[in-house]
C-alpha positions in Angstrom: 83.6 36.1 59.2 79.9 35.8 60.4 77.5 33.1 59.1 75.6 35.7 57.2 78.6 37.0 55.5 79.7 33.5 54.7 76.2 32.7 53.2 76.4 36.0 51.2 79.8 35.5 49.8 78.8 31.8 48.7 75.8 33.1 46.9 77.8 36.0 45.1 80.6 33.6 44.3 78.1 31.1 42.7 76.6 33.8 40.7 80.0 34.9 39.5 80.8 31.4 38.6 77.6 30.9 36.7 78.2 34.3 34.9 81.8 33.1 33.9 80.8 29.7 32.8 77.6 30.7 31.0 78.7 29.4 27.7 79.4 26.1 29.2 76.4 25.8 31.4 73.7 27.1 29.2 72.0 24.2 27.1 70.9 26.5 24.4 71.8 29.8 22.6 69.9 32.5 24.7 68.8 34.4 21.8 68.0 31.8 19.2 64.3 31.7 18.6 62.4 28.7 17.6 58.9 27.4 16.7 58.4 25.8 20.1 57.3 28.8 22.0 55.8 28.9 25.5 56.4 25.2 26.0 56.4 23.9 29.6 59.3 22.3 31.3 60.8 19.3 29.6 64.0 17.4 29.2 65.0 19.5 26.4 64.1 23.0 28.1 64.1 22.4 31.8 62.3 25.6 32.5 60.5 25.6 29.3 60.6 28.4 26.4 59.3 31.9 26.2 57.1 33.7 23.6 59.8 33.5 21.0 60.7 29.8 21.5 64.0 30.7 23.4 65.3 28.5 26.3 64.3 30.1 29.6 67.1 28.4 31.6 69.9 29.6 29.1 68.6 33.2 29.2 68.4 33.2 33.1 72.1 32.0 33.0 73.2 34.6 30.6 71.1 37.2 32.5 73.6 36.7 35.4 76.4 38.4 33.3 73.9 41.6 32.7 72.8 41.9 36.2 76.3 41.6 37.7 77.8 44.1 35.1 75.1 46.6 35.8 75.1 46.3 39.8 78.8 46.2 40.2 79.5 48.8 37.5 76.9 51.2 39.0 78.1 50.5 42.3 81.7 51.4 41.5 80.8 54.6 39.8 78.7 55.7 43.0 81.7 55.1 45.2 84.2 56.8 42.6 82.0 59.9 42.7 80.6 59.8 46.2 83.5 58.7 48.3 85.7 61.8 47.4 83.1 64.2 47.7 82.1 62.7 51.3 85.6 62.7 52.4 86.4 66.1 51.5 83.2 67.6 53.0 83.4 65.3 56.1 87.1 66.2 56.9 87.4 69.7 55.7 84.0 71.1 56.8 82.9 74.6 56.5 81.1 76.0 53.4 82.2 73.1 51.4 80.3 70.7 53.8 77.3 72.9 53.8 77.2 72.9 50.0 77.6 69.1 49.7 75.0 68.4 52.3 72.6 70.7 50.5 73.6 68.9 47.3 72.9 65.4 48.6 69.6 66.3 50.1 68.5 67.6 46.8 69.2 64.3 45.2 67.8 62.2 48.0 64.5 64.3 48.2 63.7 62.3 44.9 63.1 58.5 45.1 66.0 56.7 43.3 63.7 54.8 40.9 61.8 57.9 39.8 65.0 59.7 39.3 66.6 57.0 37.3 63.4 56.6 35.2 63.5 60.3 34.3 67.1 60.3 33.2 66.7 56.8 31.3 63.9 58.2 29.3 66.1 61.3 28.5 69.4 59.4 27.5 67.9 56.1 26.2 68.1 52.5 27.5 71.3 50.6 27.1 73.6 48.8 29.3 76.2 51.6 29.5 73.5 54.1 30.2 71.9 52.0 32.9 75.4 51.9 34.5 75.7 55.4 34.2 72.3 56.6 35.3 72.4 54.2 38.3 75.8 55.4 39.4 74.7 58.8 39.1 71.5 58.3 41.0 73.3 56.5 43.9 76.4 58.4 44.7 74.6 60.7 47.1 73.8 57.8 49.4 77.7 56.9 49.4 78.7 60.5 50.0 76.4 60.9 52.9 77.8 57.7 54.5 81.3 58.7 53.8 80.9 62.3 55.2 79.3 60.9 58.5 82.3 58.6 58.9 84.7 61.2 58.2 83.2 63.7 60.6 83.6 61.0 63.3 87.2 59.9 62.5 88.6 63.6 62.3 87.8 64.1 66.0 90.2 61.3 67.0 93.4 62.2 68.8 95.7 60.6 66.1 94.1 63.0 63.5 95.2 66.0 65.7 98.7 64.4 66.0 98.8 64.2 62.4 97.8 67.7 61.9 100.2 69.1 64.6 102.9 67.1 62.8 102.4 69.2 59.7 100.4 66.7 57.7 98.5 68.1 54.7 94.6 67.5 54.5 95.2 65.2 51.4 97.8 63.1 53.2 95.8 62.8 56.3 92.6 61.7 54.4 94.8 59.2 52.5 96.7 57.8 55.4 94.4 57.9 58.3 90.8 58.9 57.4 90.2 56.6 54.3 91.9 53.3 55.9 89.6 53.8 59.0 86.3 54.0 57.0 87.2 51.6 54.0 85.3 48.7 55.7 82.1 50.6 56.1 82.4 51.9 52.5 82.8 48.3 51.4 79.7 47.2 53.2 77.8 50.0 51.5 79.1 49.1 48.1 77.7 45.5 48.6 74.3 47.0 49.4 74.5 49.6 46.6 75.1 46.6 44.2 71.8 45.0 45.4 70.0 48.2 45.0 71.3 48.8 41.4 70.3 45.3 40.5 66.6 45.7 41.7 66.3 49.2 40.1 67.8 48.0 36.7 65.2 45.1 36.9 62.4 47.6 37.7 63.5 49.7 34.7 63.6 46.7 32.5 60.1 45.9 33.7 58.9 49.1 32.7 60.3 48.7 29.2 63.4 51.0 29.9 66.0 48.2 30.4 68.6 46.9 28.0 67.2 46.5 24.4 66.5 42.9 23.3 67.5 40.3 22.6 70.1 40.5 25.5 68.8 38.4 28.3 67.8 40.5 31.2 65.8 39.3 34.2 63.7 42.3 34.5 62.5 42.1 31.0 61.9 38.4 31.5 59.7 38.8 34.4 57.7 41.2 32.5 57.5 38.9 29.6 56.2 36.2 31.7 53.7 38.5 33.5 50.9 38.0 30.9 51.5 34.2 30.3 51.7 33.1 34.1 49.0 30.4 33.7 50.8 28.9 30.6 54.3 28.7 31.9 55.0 30.6 35.3 58.5 29.7 35.1 59.2 32.5 32.6 58.8 34.8 35.4 59.5 32.9 38.4 63.0 31.6 37.3 64.6 35.0 36.7 62.8 36.5 39.6 64.1 33.7 41.8 67.6 34.3 40.5 67.5 38.0 41.0 66.2 37.6 44.6 69.1 35.3 45.4 71.8 37.4 43.9 70.3 40.5 45.6 70.3 38.6 49.0 73.9 37.4 48.5 75.1 41.3 48.2 72.6 42.3 51.0 74.0 39.8 53.5 77.6 40.8 52.6 76.7 44.4 53.3 74.8 44.0 56.4 77.5 41.7 57.8 80.2 44.5 57.3 78.2 46.9 59.4 
């Protein structure tokens, strides 16, 4: 494992530990309001409080759960949809490959954030909808990568030998093609998680994220945008947490190339 991969794994594992131990680590109830709104950092509230008097540190800690759920869920959905399509198109070729390439190009022609924004407006914001929307938006990227890898693998001699031995297309894909491209797909999965986290935070910043009072880093950054002079930690703390988590997945993904 490279140094970059090791750093990425440590950052992601730390985030997972924070998410799992959120009830223990959070000093306050993340959704409980108080009269002590927009307070600066203190011994009682290390990062201060937000506009409703809620503890910022507690909301950042619980926000880790939300971001991981959206990022990992959306990336899994993208792989579940995109990998079989890419494998079939890349290995079988022919008209199926042409149709899949045209479909992928149609999706990729629109920026991911814009497409996610349009669909989210139509279906409404919620955690489940964000996972579905982002997975639907990102599957073409996975499918294009898998298709390209399958095209390269099917030219190898052992694939020709498997075909000559009478192996079916499904058996060859399962036993020979998929195992040889799994590492690349795993790397793409990590990068897809980071993209999903950033996109979901962008939607939350625009008011189309998870409805309150669920802690969400994107909505926290937006809430602190207007009160930076009073307590910059309201935006900087969730922003730094998001950047750290995204960096962890990005390092994991790039090191797998």
